[in-house]
C-alpha positions in Angstrom: 152.4 -50.2 -78.8 155.5 -52.0 -78.3 158.9 -51.5 -81.2 159.7 -53.5 -84.1 163.3 -53.7 -84.1 165.6 -52.5 -86.7 166.5 -54.3 -89.5 170.5 -54.7 -88.7 169.2 -55.7 -84.7 167.4 -59.3 -86.6 169.8 -61.4 -87.0 169.6 -63.4 -90.2 168.0 -66.6 -90.1 170.0 -69.8 -90.4 169.7 -72.9 -92.3 168.4 -76.1 -90.3 171.2 -78.3 -89.1 171.6 -81.8 -90.9 169.7 -84.3 -88.3 166.4 -82.3 -87.5 166.1 -82.0 -91.2 166.1 -85.8 -91.3 163.4 -86.0 -88.2 161.3 -83.3 -89.8 161.8 -85.9 -92.9 161.3 -88.8 -90.8 157.9 -87.9 -89.8 156.9 -86.6 -93.1 157.0 -89.8 -94.2 155.5 -91.4 -90.9 152.6 -89.1 -91.2 151.6 -90.1 -95.2 152.2 -93.8 -94.0 149.6 -93.0 -90.6 147.2 -91.3 -93.5 147.4 -94.7 -95.7 146.5 -96.9 -93.5 143.8 -94.9 -92.1 143.0 -94.6 -95.8 143.6 -98.3 -96.6 141.1 -99.1 -93.7 138.2 -97.0 -94.1 138.8 -98.9 -97.8 137.9 -101.8 -96.4 135.4 -100.9 -93.3 133.6 -99.0 -96.4 133.4 -102.5 -98.5 132.3 -104.9 -95.8 129.0 -102.8 -96.8 128.6 -105.1 -99.5 129.4 -107.7 -98.2 126.8 -110.0 -97.9 127.6 -113.1 -95.6 127.9 -110.3 -92.5 124.4 -109.8 -91.1 123.4 -106.4 -91.0 124.3 -105.4 -87.9 127.4 -105.9 -88.7 127.2 -104.0 -92.2 125.4 -100.9 -90.4 128.8 -100.2 -87.7 130.9 -100.7 -90.8 130.5 -98.2 -92.6 130.0 -95.8 -89.6 133.2 -96.9 -88.9 134.7 -96.1 -91.7 132.5 -92.9 -92.8 133.9 -92.0 -89.5 137.5 -92.4 -90.3 136.9 -91.8 -93.5 136.4 -87.7 -91.8 139.0 -88.0 -89.5 141.5 -88.4 -92.0 139.6 -85.3 -94.2 140.3 -83.4 -90.9 143.6 -84.4 -90.8 145.0 -83.3 -94.2 142.4 -80.0 -94.2 144.8 -79.3 -90.6 148.3 -80.4 -92.4 147.7 -78.4 -95.6 147.5 -74.1 -96.3 144.4 -73.1 -97.0 142.7 -73.5 -100.6 142.6 -69.9 -102.3 138.7 -71.1 -102.5 137.9 -71.9 -99.6 136.4 -69.3 -97.4 136.8 -68.7 -93.5 136.4 -66.7 -91.8 137.7 -64.3 -89.2 136.7 -64.1 -85.8 137.3 -60.7 -83.6 140.0 -58.9 -84.5 
């Protein structure tokens, strides 16, 4: 079994430099914008289902596409956020 290093051997953790923090902030802003655009597109497609000027096949296609995009948004959010205390996750083989 590998030995853990002693406390005095472990180097102190340094703060990120300013340009890495700026890059991280930019990525968070872009991710929020992407999710907002996906949610807006999904809402637009789902609202097309009540548009009576469209053919029924187009309305069904809009409903399916809007639902799939909404599920994708929820999946991305679930991966991005930490696990919630009420969620029950099955553990794999340990």
